[in-house]
TIRO-2110 file (N, C-alpha, C; in Angstrom, 1 decimal):
// TIRO-2110
172.3, -50.4, -28.7, N, 1, A
173.3, -49.4, -28.9, CA, 1, A
174.3, -49.4, -27.7, C, 1, A
175.5, -49.2, -28.0, N, 2, A
176.5, -49.1, -27.0, CA, 2, A
176.6, -47.7, -26.4, C, 2, A
176.7, -47.6, -25.1, N, 3, A
176.8, -46.2, -24.5, CA, 3, A
177.9, -45.3, -25.0, C, 3, A
179.0, -45.9, -25.5, N, 4, A
180.1, -45.1, -25.9, CA, 4, A
179.7, -44.3, -27.2, C, 4, A
178.7, -44.8, -27.9, N, 5, A
178.2, -44.0, -29.1, CA, 5, A
177.7, -42.6, -28.7, C, 5, A
177.2, -42.5, -27.5, N, 6, A
176.7, -41.2, -27.0, CA, 6, A
177.9, -40.3, -26.8, C, 6, A
179.0, -40.9, -26.2, N, 7, A
180.2, -40.1, -26.0, CA, 7, A
180.8, -39.6, -27.3, C, 7, A
180.9, -40.5, -28.3, N, 8, A
181.4, -40.2, -29.6, CA, 8, A
180.6, -39.0, -30.2, C, 8, A
179.3, -39.1, -30.1, N, 9, A
178.4, -38.0, -30.6, CA, 9, A
178.7, -36.7, -29.8, C, 9, A
178.8, -36.8, -28.5, N, 10, A
179.1, -35.7, -27.7, CA, 10, A
180.4, -35.0, -28.2, C, 10, A
181.4, -35.8, -28.4, N, 11, A
182.7, -35.2, -28.9, CA, 11, A
182.6, -34.6, -30.3, C, 11, A
181.7, -35.1, -31.1, N, 12, A
181.4, -34.5, -32.4, CA, 12, A
180.7, -33.2, -32.2, C, 12, A
179.8, -33.2, -31.3, N, 13, A
179.0, -31.9, -31.0, CA, 13, A
180.0, -30.8, -30.4, C, 13, A
180.9, -31.2, -29.6, N, 14, A
181.9, -30.3, -29.1, CA, 14, A
182.7, -29.7, -30.2, C, 14, A
183.2, -30.5, -31.1, N, 15, A
184.0, -30.1, -32.2, CA, 15, A
183.2, -29.1, -33.1, C, 15, A
181.9, -29.4, -33.3, N, 16, A
181.0, -28.5, -34.0, CA, 16, A
180.9, -27.2, -33.3, C, 16, A
180.7, -27.2, -32.0, N, 17, A
180.6, -26.0, -31.2, CA, 17, A
181.8, -25.1, -31.2, C, 17, A
183.0, -25.8, -31.2, N, 18, A
184.2, -25.1, -31.2, CA, 18, A
184.5, -24.3, -32.5, C, 18, A
183.9, -24.8, -33.6, N, 19, A
184.1, -24.1, -34.9, CA, 19, A
182.9, -23.3, -35.3, C, 19, A
181.9, -23.3, -34.5, N, 20, A
180.7, -22.6, -34.9, CA, 20, A
180.9, -21.1, -34.7, C, 20, A
180.4, -20.3, -35.7, N, 21, A
180.5, -18.9, -35.6, CA, 21, A
179.3, -18.2, -35.0, C, 21, A
178.2, -19.0, -35.1, N, 22, A
176.9, -18.6, -34.6, CA, 22, A
176.8, -18.9, -33.1, C, 22, A
176.5, -17.9, -32.3, N, 23, A
176.4, -18.2, -30.9, CA, 23, A
175.3, -19.2, -30.4, C, 23, A
174.2, -19.1, -31.1, N, 24, A
173.1, -20.1, -30.8, CA, 24, A
173.5, -21.5, -31.1, C, 24, A
174.2, -21.7, -32.3, N, 25, A
174.6, -23.0, -32.7, CA, 25, A
175.7, -23.5, -31.7, C, 25, A
176.6, -22.6, -31.3, N, 26, A
177.6, -23.0, -30.4, CA, 26, A
177.0, -23.4, -29.0, C, 26, A
176.1, -22.7, -28.5, N, 27, A
175.4, -23.0, -27.3, CA, 27, A
174.6, -24.3, -27.3, C, 27, A
173.9, -24.5, -28.4, N, 28, A
173.1, -25.7, -28.6, CA, 28, A
174.0, -26.9, -28.7, C, 28, A
175.1, -26.8, -29.4, N, 29, A
176.1, -27.9, -29.5, CA, 29, A
176.7, -28.3, -28.2, C, 29, A
177.0, -27.2, -27.4, N, 30, A
177.6, -27.5, -26.1, CA, 30, A
176.6, -28.1, -25.1, C, 30, A
175.4, -27.6, -25.1, N, 31, A
174.4, -28.2, -24.2, CA, 31, A
174.1, -29.6, -24.6, C, 31, A
174.0, -29.9, -25.9, N, 32, A
173.7, -31.3, -26.3, CA, 32, A
174.9, -32.2, -26.0, C, 32, A
176.1, -31.7, -26.2, N, 33, A
177.3, -32.5, -25.9, CA, 33, A
177.3, -32.9, -24.4, C, 33, A
177.0, -32.0, -23.5, N, 34, A
177.0, -32.2, -22.1, CA, 34, A
176.0, -33.3, -21.8, C, 34, A
174.8, -33.2, -22.4, N, 35, A
173.7, -34.2, -22.1, CA, 35, A
174.2, -35.6, -22.6, C, 35, A
174.7, -35.6, -23.8, N, 36, A
175.1, -36.9, -24.4, CA, 36, A
176.3, -37.5, -23.6, C, 36, A
177.2, -36.7, -23.1, N, 37, A
178.3, -37.2, -22.3, CA, 37, A
177.8, -37.8, -21.0, C, 37, A
176.8, -37.2, -20.4, N, 38, A
176.3, -37.7, -19.2, CA, 38, A
175.6, -39.1, -19.5, C, 38, A
174.8, -39.1, -20.5, N, 39, A
174.1, -40.4, -20.8, CA, 39, A
175.1, -41.5, -21.3, C, 39, A
176.2, -41.2, -21.8, N, 40, A
177.2, -42.2, -22.1, CA, 40, A
177.7, -42.8, -20.8, C, 40, A
178.1, -42.0, -19.9, N, 41, A
178.6, -42.5, -18.6, CA, 41, A
177.5, -43.2, -17.8, C, 41, A
176.4, -42.6, -17.7, N, 42, A
175.2, -43.2, -17.0, CA, 42, A
174.9, -44.6, -17.5, C, 42, A
174.7, -44.7, -18.8, N, 43, A
174.3, -45.9, -19.4, CA, 43, A
175.4, -47.0, -19.3, C, 43, A
176.7, -46.5, -19.4, N, 44, A
177.8, -47.5, -19.2, CA, 44, A
177.7, -48.0, -17.8, C, 44, A
177.5, -47.2, -16.8, N, 45, A
177.4, -47.6, -15.4, CA, 45, A
176.2, -48.5, -15.2, C, 45, A
175.1, -48.2, -15.8, N, 46, A
173.9, -49.0, -15.7, CA, 46, A
174.1, -50.4, -16.3, C, 46, A
174.7, -50.4, -17.4, N, 47, A
175.0, -51.7, -18.1, CA, 47, A
176.0, -52.5, -17.2, C, 47, A
177.0, -51.9, -16.6, N, 48, A
177.9, -52.6, -15.7, CA, 48, A
177.2, -53.2, -14.6, C, 48, A
176.3, -52.5, -13.9, N, 49, A
175.6, -53.0, -12.8, CA, 49, A
174.6, -54.1, -13.1, C, 49, A
173.8, -53.9, -14.1, N, 50, A
172.7, -54.8, -14.4, CA, 50, A
173.1, -55.9, -15.4, C, 50, A
173.9, -55.7, -16.3, N, 51, A
174.3, -56.7, -17.3, CA, 51, A
175.5, -57.5, -16.9, C, 51, A
176.5, -56.8, -16.5, N, 52, A
177.8, -57.5, -16.1, CA, 52, A
177.7, -58.1, -14.7, C, 52, A
177.3, -57.3, -13.7, N, 53, A
177.3, -57.8, -12.4, CA, 53, A
176.0, -58.5, -12.1, C, 53, A
175.0, -58.4, -13.0, N, 54, A
173.7, -59.1, -12.9, CA, 54, A
172.9, -58.8, -11.7, C, 54, A
173.0, -57.5, -11.3, N, 55, A
172.2, -57.0, -10.2, CA, 55, A
170.8, -56.8, -10.7, C, 55, A
169.8, -56.7, -9.8, N, 56, A
168.4, -56.6, -10.3, CA, 56, A
168.3, -55.2, -11.0, C, 56, A
167.3, -55.2, -11.8, N, 57, A
167.0, -54.0, -12.6, CA, 57, A
166.6, -52.9, -11.6, C, 57, A
167.0, -51.7, -11.9, N, 58, A
166.6, -50.6, -11.1, CA, 58, A
165.1, -50.2, -11.2, C, 58, A
164.6, -49.5, -10.2, N, 59, A
163.2, -49.0, -10.3, CA, 59, A
163.1, -48.0, -11.5, C, 59, A
161.9, -48.0, -12.1, N, 60, A
161.7, -47.1, -13.2, CA, 60, A
161.8, -45.6, -12.7, C, 60, A
161.4, -45.4, -11.5, N, 61, A
161.5, -44.0, -11.0, CA, 61, A
162.8, -43.9, -10.1, C, 61, A
163.6, -42.9, -10.4, N, 62, A
164.8, -42.8, -9.6, CA, 62, A
166.0, -43.6, -10.1, C, 62, A
166.0, -44.0, -11.3, N, 63, A
167.0, -44.9, -11.8, CA, 63, A
168.4, -44.2, -11.8, C, 63, A
168.4, -42.9, -12.1, N, 64, A
169.7, -42.1, -12.1, CA, 64, A
170.3, -42.1, -10.7, C, 64, A
169.5, -41.8, -9.7, N, 65, A
170.0, -41.8, -8.3, CA, 65, A
170.4, -43.2, -7.9, C, 65, A
169.7, -44.2, -8.3, N, 66, A
169.9, -45.6, -8.0, CA, 66, A
171.3, -46.0, -8.5, C, 66, A
171.6, -45.7, -9.7, N, 67, A
172.9, -46.0, -10.3, CA, 67, A
174.1, -45.3, -9.5, C, 67, A
173.9, -44.0, -9.3, N, 68, A
174.9, -43.2, -8.6, CA, 68, A
175.1, -43.8, -7.2, C, 68, A
174.0, -44.1, -6.5, N, 69, A
174.1, -44.6, -5.1, CA, 69, A
174.8, -46.0, -5.1, C, 69, A
174.5, -46.9, -6.0, N, 70, A
175.1, -48.2, -6.1, CA, 70, A
176.6, -48.1, -6.3, C, 70, A
177.0, -47.2, -7.2, N, 71, A
178.4, -47.0, -7.4, CA, 71, A
179.1, -46.5, -6.2, C, 71, A
178.4, -45.7, -5.5, N, 72, A
179.0, -45.1, -4.2, CA, 72, A
179.1, -46.2, -3.1, C, 72, A
178.2, -47.2, -3.2, N, 73, A
178.2, -48.2, -2.2, CA, 73, A
179.0, -49.4, -2.6, C, 73, A
179.8, -49.3, -3.7, N, 74, A
180.5, -50.5, -4.2, CA, 74, A
181.7, -50.9, -3.3, C, 74, A
182.2, -50.0, -2.5, N, 75, A
183.3, -50.3, -1.6, CA, 75, A
184.7, -50.2, -2.4, C, 75, A
184.6, -49.7, -3.6, N, 76, A
185.8, -49.5, -4.4, CA, 76, A
186.0, -48.0, -4.5, C, 76, A
187.2, -47.5, -4.1, N, 77, A
187.4, -46.0, -4.2, CA, 77, A
187.2, -45.4, -5.5, C, 77, A
187.7, -46.2, -6.6, N, 78, A
187.6, -45.6, -7.9, CA, 78, A
186.1, -45.5, -8.3, C, 78, A
185.3, -46.4, -8.0, N, 79, A
183.9, -46.4, -8.3, CA, 79, A
183.1, -45.3, -7.4, C, 79, A
183.6, -45.2, -6.2, N, 80, A
183.0, -44.1, -5.4, CA, 80, A
183.3, -42.8, -6.0, C, 80, A
184.5, -42.6, -6.5, N, 81, A
184.9, -41.4, -7.2, CA, 81, A
184.1, -41.2, -8.5, C, 81, A
183.9, -42.3, -9.2, N, 82, A
183.1, -42.3, -10.4, CA, 82, A
181.6, -41.9, -10.1, C, 82, A
181.1, -42.3, -8.9, N, 83, A
179.8, -42.0, -8.5, CA, 83, A
179.7, -40.5, -8.3, C, 83, A
180.6, -39.9, -7.6, N, 84, A
180.6, -38.5, -7.4, CA, 84, A
180.7, -37.7, -8.7, C, 84, A
181.6, -38.1, -9.5, N, 85, A
181.8, -37.4, -10.8, CA, 85, A
180.5, -37.6, -11.7, C, 85, A
179.9, -38.8, -11.6, N, 86, A
178.6, -39.0, -12.4, CA, 86, A
177.5, -38.1, -11.8, C, 86, A
177.5, -37.9, -10.5, N, 87, A
176.5, -37.0, -9.9, CA, 87, A
176.7, -35.6, -10.4, C, 87, A
177.9, -35.1, -10.4, N, 88, A
178.2, -33.8, -10.9, CA, 88, A
177.9, -33.6, -12.3, C, 88, A
178.2, -34.6, -13.1, N, 89, A
177.9, -34.6, -14.6, CA, 89, A
176.4, -34.6, -14.8, C, 89, A
175.7, -35.2, -13.9, N, 90, A
174.2, -35.2, -14.0, CA, 90, A
173.7, -33.8, -13.7, C, 90, A
174.2, -33.1, -12.8, N, 91, A
173.8, -31.7, -12.5, CA, 91, A
174.0, -30.9, -13.7, C, 91, A
175.2, -31.0, -14.4, N, 92, A
175.4, -30.3, -15.6, CA, 92, A
174.4, -30.7, -16.7, C, 92, A
174.1, -31.9, -16.8, N, 93, A
173.1, -32.4, -17.8, CA, 93, A
171.7, -31.8, -17.5, C, 93, A
171.3, -31.7, -16.3, N, 94, A
170.0, -31.1, -16.0, CA, 94, A
170.0, -29.6, -16.4, C, 94, A
171.0, -28.9, -16.1, N, 95, A
171.1, -27.5, -16.4, CA, 95, A
171.1, -27.4, -18.0, C, 95, A
171.9, -28.2, -18.6, N, 96, A
172.0, -28.1, -20.1, CA, 96, A
170.7, -28.5, -20.8, C, 96, A
170.0, -29.4, -20.2, N, 97, A
168.7, -29.8, -20.9, CA, 97, A
167.5, -28.9, -20.5, C, 97, A
167.5, -28.4, -19.3, N, 98, A
166.3, -27.7, -18.9, CA, 98, A
166.4, -26.2, -18.7, C, 98, A
167.6, -25.7, -18.4, N, 99, A
167.7, -24.3, -18.1, CA, 99, A
168.2, -23.6, -19.4, C, 99, A
167.3, -23.1, -20.2, N, 100, A
167.7, -22.5, -21.4, CA, 100, A
167.7, -20.9, -21.4, C, 100, A
167.8, -20.4, -20.2, N, 101, A
167.9, -19.0, -20.0, CA, 101, A
169.2, -18.5, -20.5, C, 101, A
169.3, -17.3, -21.0, N, 102, A
170.5, -16.8, -21.6, CA, 102, A
171.7, -16.8, -20.6, C, 102, A
171.4, -16.4, -19.4, N, 103, A
172.5, -16.4, -18.4, CA, 103, A
172.1, -17.5, -17.3, C, 103, A
172.8, -18.6, -17.4, N, 104, A
172.6, -19.7, -16.5, CA, 104, A
173.3, -19.4, -15.2, C, 104, A
172.5, -19.4, -14.0, N, 105, A
173.1, -19.1, -12.8, CA, 105, A
173.9, -20.2, -12.2, C, 105, A
173.4, -21.5, -12.2, N, 106, A
174.1, -22.6, -11.5, CA, 106, A
175.3, -23.0, -12.3, C, 106, A
175.3, -23.2, -13.6, N, 107, A
176.4, -23.6, -14.4, CA, 107, A
176.5, -22.6, -15.6, C, 107, A
177.2, -21.5, -15.3, N, 108, A
177.2, -20.4, -16.3, CA, 108, A
178.0, -20.8, -17.6, C, 108, A
178.7, -21.9, -17.6, N, 109, A
179.5, -22.2, -18.7, CA, 109, A
178.9, -23.4, -19.6, C, 109, A
177.6, -23.7, -19.3, N, 110, A
177.0, -24.8, -20.0, CA, 110, A
176.9, -24.6, -21.5, C, 110, A
177.1, -23.3, -21.9, N, 111, A
177.0, -23.0, -23.4, CA, 111, A
178.3, -22.8, -24.0, C, 111, A
179.4, -23.1, -23.3, N, 112, A
180.8, -22.9, -23.7, CA, 112, A
181.3, -24.2, -24.2, C, 112, A
181.7, -24.3, -25.4, N, 113, A
182.2, -25.6, -25.9, CA, 113, A
183.5, -26.1, -25.2, C, 113, A
184.3, -25.2, -24.6, N, 114, A
185.4, -25.7, -23.9, CA, 114, A
185.0, -26.4, -22.6, C, 114, A
183.9, -26.0, -22.0, N, 115, A
183.4, -26.6, -20.8, CA, 115, A
182.7, -27.9, -21.2, C, 115, A
182.1, -28.0, -22.3, N, 116, A
181.4, -29.2, -22.8, CA, 116, A
182.5, -30.2, -23.1, C, 116, A
183.7, -29.8, -23.6, N, 117, A
184.8, -30.7, -23.8, CA, 117, A
185.3, -31.3, -22.5, C, 117, A
185.3, -30.5, -21.5, N, 118, A
185.7, -31.0, -20.1, CA, 118, A
184.7, -32.0, -19.6, C, 118, A
183.4, -31.8, -19.9, N, 119, A
182.4, -32.8, -19.4, CA, 119, A
182.6, -34.1, -20.2, C, 119, A
182.9, -34.0, -21.5, N, 120, A
183.2, -35.2, -22.2, CA, 120, A
184.4, -36.0, -21.6, C, 120, A
185.4, -35.2, -21.3, N, 121, A
186.6, -35.9, -20.6, CA, 121, A
186.2, -36.5, -19.3, C, 121, A
185.3, -35.9, -18.6, N, 122, A
184.9, -36.5, -17.3, CA, 122, A
184.1, -37.8, -17.5, C, 122, A
183.3, -37.8, -18.5, N, 123, A
182.5, -39.0, -18.9, CA, 123, A
183.4, -40.1, -19.3, C, 123, A
184.5, -39.8, -20.1, N, 124, A
185.4, -40.8, -20.5, CA, 124, A
186.2, -41.4, -19.3, C, 124, A
186.5, -40.5, -18.3, N, 125, A
187.2, -41.0, -17.1, CA, 125, A
186.3, -41.9, -16.3, C, 125, A
185.0, -41.6, -16.1, N, 126, A
184.0, -42.4, -15.4, CA, 126, A
184.0, -43.8, -16.1, C, 126, A
183.9, -43.8, -17.4, N, 127, A
183.8, -45.1, -18.1, CA, 127, A
185.1, -45.9, -17.9, C, 127, A
186.2, -45.2, -18.0, N, 128, A
187.5, -45.9, -17.8, CA, 128, A
187.6, -46.5, -16.4, C, 128, A
187.1, -45.7, -15.4, N, 129, A
187.2, -46.2, -14.0, CA, 129, A
186.4, -47.5, -13.9, C, 129, A
185.3, -47.6, -14.6, N, 130, A
184.5, -48.9, -14.5, CA, 130, A
185.3, -50.0, -15.3, C, 130, A
185.8, -49.7, -16.4, N, 131, A
186.5, -50.7, -17.2, CA, 131, A
187.7, -51.2, -16.5, C, 131, A
188.4, -50.4, -15.7, N, 132, A
189.6, -50.8, -15.0, CA, 132, A
189.4, -51.7, -13.8, C, 132, A
188.1, -51.9, -13.4, N, 133, A
187.9, -52.9, -12.3, CA, 133, A
188.3, -54.3, -12.8, C, 133, A
189.1, -54.9, -11.9, N, 134, A
189.6, -56.2, -12.2, CA, 134, A
188.5, -57.2, -12.0, C, 134, A
188.6, -58.4, -12.6, N, 135, A
187.6, -59.5, -12.3, CA, 135, A
187.4, -59.7, -10.8, C, 135, A
188.4, -59.7, -10.1, N, 136, A
188.3, -59.9, -8.6, CA, 136, A
187.5, -58.8, -8.0, C, 136, A
187.8, -57.6, -8.4, N, 137, A
187.1, -56.4, -7.8, CA, 137, A
185.6, -56.5, -8.2, C, 137, A
185.3, -56.9, -9.4, N, 138, A
184.0, -57.0, -9.9, CA, 138, A
183.2, -58.0, -9.1, C, 138, A
183.8, -59.1, -8.8, N, 139, A
183.2, -60.1, -7.9, CA, 139, A
182.9, -59.6, -6.5, C, 139, A
183.9, -58.9, -6.0, N, 140, A
183.7, -58.3, -4.6, CA, 140, A
182.6, -57.2, -4.6, C, 140, A
182.6, -56.4, -5.6, N, 141, A
181.6, -55.4, -5.8, CA, 141, A
180.2, -56.0, -5.8, C, 141, A
180.1, -57.1, -6.6, N, 142, A
178.8, -57.8, -6.8, CA, 142, A
178.3, -58.3, -5.4, C, 142, A
179.2, -58.9, -4.7, N, 143, A
178.9, -59.5, -3.4, CA, 143, A
178.5, -58.4, -2.4, C, 143, A
179.2, -57.3, -2.4, N, 144, A
178.8, -56.2, -1.5, CA, 144, A
177.5, -55.6, -1.9, C, 144, A
177.3, -55.3, -3.2, N, 145, A
176.0, -54.7, -3.6, CA, 145, A
174.8, -55.6, -3.5, C, 145, A
175.0, -56.9, -3.6, N, 146, A
173.8, -57.8, -3.4, CA, 146, A
173.3, -57.7, -2.0, C, 146, A
174.1, -57.1, -1.0, N, 147, A
173.6, -57.0, 0.3, CA, 147, A
173.1, -55.6, 0.6, C, 147, A
173.2, -54.7, -0.4, N, 148, A
172.7, -53.3, -0.3, CA, 148, A
171.2, -53.2, -0.1, C, 148, A
170.8, -52.4, 0.8, N, 149, A
169.3, -52.2, 0.9, CA, 149, A
168.6, -51.8, -0.4, C, 149, A
169.4, -51.2, -1.3, N, 150, A
168.9, -50.8, -2.6, CA, 150, A
168.5, -52.1, -3.4, C, 150, A
169.2, -53.1, -3.2, N, 151, A
169.0, -54.4, -3.9, CA, 151, A
168.0, -55.3, -3.2, C, 151, A
168.2, -55.4, -1.9, N, 152, A
167.4, -56.3, -1.1, CA, 152, A
166.1, -55.7, -0.7, C, 152, A
165.9, -54.4, -0.8, N, 153, A
164.7, -53.7, -0.4, CA, 153, A
164.4, -53.8, 1.1, C, 153, A
165.4, -54.1, 1.8, N, 154, A
165.3, -54.2, 3.3, CA, 154, A
165.9, -52.9, 3.9, C, 154, A
165.4, -52.4, 4.9, N, 155, A
165.9, -51.2, 5.5, CA, 155, A
167.3, -51.5, 6.1, C, 155, A
168.2, -50.5, 6.0, N, 156, A
169.5, -50.7, 6.5, CA, 156, A
169.5, -50.8, 8.0, C, 156, A
170.1, -51.8, 8.6, N, 157, A
170.1, -52.0, 10.1, CA, 157, A
171.2, -51.2, 10.7, C, 157, A
171.0, -50.7, 11.9, N, 158, A
172.0, -49.9, 12.6, CA, 158, A
172.8, -50.7, 13.5, C, 158, A
END
């Protein structure tokens, strides 16, 4: 399955939430859309790192943090920005998936379809930032990341 399918589903869920008259359905659509938007961006980044750049597979535990940290260590400003945005989107996903209290303290708008639509836009930007890397940038990123302690399993020297 291609990661973009998650984003397309997220956008469908947002549209459903925007037209829903039932508050519970609107909230569920928004929460599910945020979750799917995150997984679209996350899986796209993971595919980029492991399939396109051919970096080693991430550890089973901590894979989300691993992907975010590798993007941040890429040496490319746009991917560092994508890393930060992906981390924020991950926070929204965690709240959307796990905090089902009526009044969410951390992300009070997780049940609002307008905010879910914004999260979908953010996921689309993250994906586009990865797509926009030129072949030369991709080669340089691969070379940098192959030296990363996350890849080599060697402690970072000072």
